[in-house]
C-alpha positions as CSV (number, residue, x, y, z in Angstrom):
1,M,-44.9,-289.0,131.7
2,R,-42.8,-290.6,134.4
3,W,-43.0,-290.1,138.1
4,R,-40.2,-291.0,140.5
5,L,-41.3,-291.7,144.0
6,F,-39.2,-291.9,147.1
7,A,-39.4,-293.6,150.5
8,T,-43.0,-294.0,151.9
9,L,-44.5,-292.7,148.7
10,A,-42.8,-295.5,146.7
11,E,-44.1,-297.9,149.2
12,A,-47.7,-296.6,148.9
13,A,-47.5,-296.8,145.1
14,G,-45.8,-300.1,145.0
15,D,-42.9,-298.9,142.9
16,T,-40.2,-296.2,142.7
17,E,-41.1,-295.3,139.1
18,V,-44.6,-294.9,137.8
19,A,-45.7,-294.0,134.3
20,V,-48.9,-292.0,133.7
21,D,-50.6,-291.0,130.5
22,V,-51.6,-287.4,130.0
23,E,-53.0,-285.6,126.9
24,P,-50.9,-283.2,124.9
25,G,-50.9,-279.7,126.5
26,A,-51.1,-281.3,129.9
27,T,-49.8,-279.6,133.1
28,V,-48.1,-280.7,136.3
29,G,-51.5,-280.8,137.9
30,D,-52.9,-283.1,135.2
31,A,-49.9,-285.5,135.7
32,F,-50.4,-285.3,139.5
33,D,-54.1,-286.1,139.1
34,A,-53.2,-289.0,136.8
35,L,-50.8,-290.3,139.4
36,L,-53.4,-290.2,142.2
37,D,-56.0,-291.8,140.0
38,A,-53.6,-294.7,139.2
39,H,-52.4,-295.0,142.8
40,P,-55.1,-293.8,145.2
41,D,-53.1,-294.9,148.3
42,L,-50.8,-291.9,147.6
43,E,-53.6,-289.4,148.3
44,G,-53.4,-289.7,152.1
45,E,-49.7,-289.4,152.0
46,V,-49.5,-286.2,149.9
47,L,-52.7,-284.3,150.3
48,D,-54.0,-282.5,153.4
49,E,-57.6,-282.4,154.6
50,D,-58.3,-279.6,152.1
51,G,-57.0,-281.5,149.2
52,D,-53.8,-279.4,148.9
53,L,-50.3,-280.7,148.6
54,Y,-48.8,-281.0,152.1
55,D,-46.1,-278.3,152.7
56,H,-43.6,-281.0,153.7
57,V,-44.0,-283.0,150.4
58,R,-41.7,-281.9,147.6
59,L,-42.7,-282.0,144.0
60,L,-40.2,-281.5,141.3
61,H,-40.6,-281.2,137.5
62,E,-37.4,-281.8,135.6
63,G,-35.4,-281.3,138.8
64,Q,-37.0,-277.9,139.5
65,D,-39.7,-276.8,142.0
66,P,-42.6,-275.7,139.8
67,F,-44.1,-273.7,142.7
68,A,-40.9,-271.6,143.0
69,E,-39.6,-271.6,139.4
70,A,-42.8,-271.7,137.3
71,D,-46.6,-271.8,137.6
72,G,-47.1,-274.6,140.1
73,F,-49.7,-277.1,139.1
74,D,-50.3,-275.0,135.9
75,T,-46.7,-275.6,134.7
76,A,-46.8,-277.2,131.2
77,V,-45.3,-280.7,130.8
78,E,-44.1,-282.5,127.7
79,D,-43.9,-286.2,126.9
80,G,-40.8,-287.7,128.4
81,D,-40.6,-285.2,131.3
82,E,-39.7,-286.5,134.7
83,L,-41.7,-285.6,137.8
84,A,-40.7,-286.6,141.4
85,L,-42.4,-286.6,144.8
86,F,-40.4,-286.7,148.0
87,P,-41.8,-287.2,151.5
88,P,-40.2,-285.4,154.5
89,V,-36.6,-286.4,154.9
90,S,-34.7,-286.4,158.1
91,G,-31.4,-287.6,159.1
92,G,-28.4,-287.0,161.3
């Protein structure tokens, strides 16, 4: 399973792409937990004080928002899927 990380999240993890191992039948939540286990510095960047994903952090699975298009953290993932995390983005 491959995660793509952007901006401050890539800085916290030390790379823009991170591979994590998950068991067959895993979910987005399992892959997310594996990412945080491998890169604990990300936790403060993506989770609020209740341990929930910050509203301003975007998580994508295969280019789709699993919270809008599927079952959120319970969305099934397959080997080779791409997940991505985006911090807040602003510009002008």
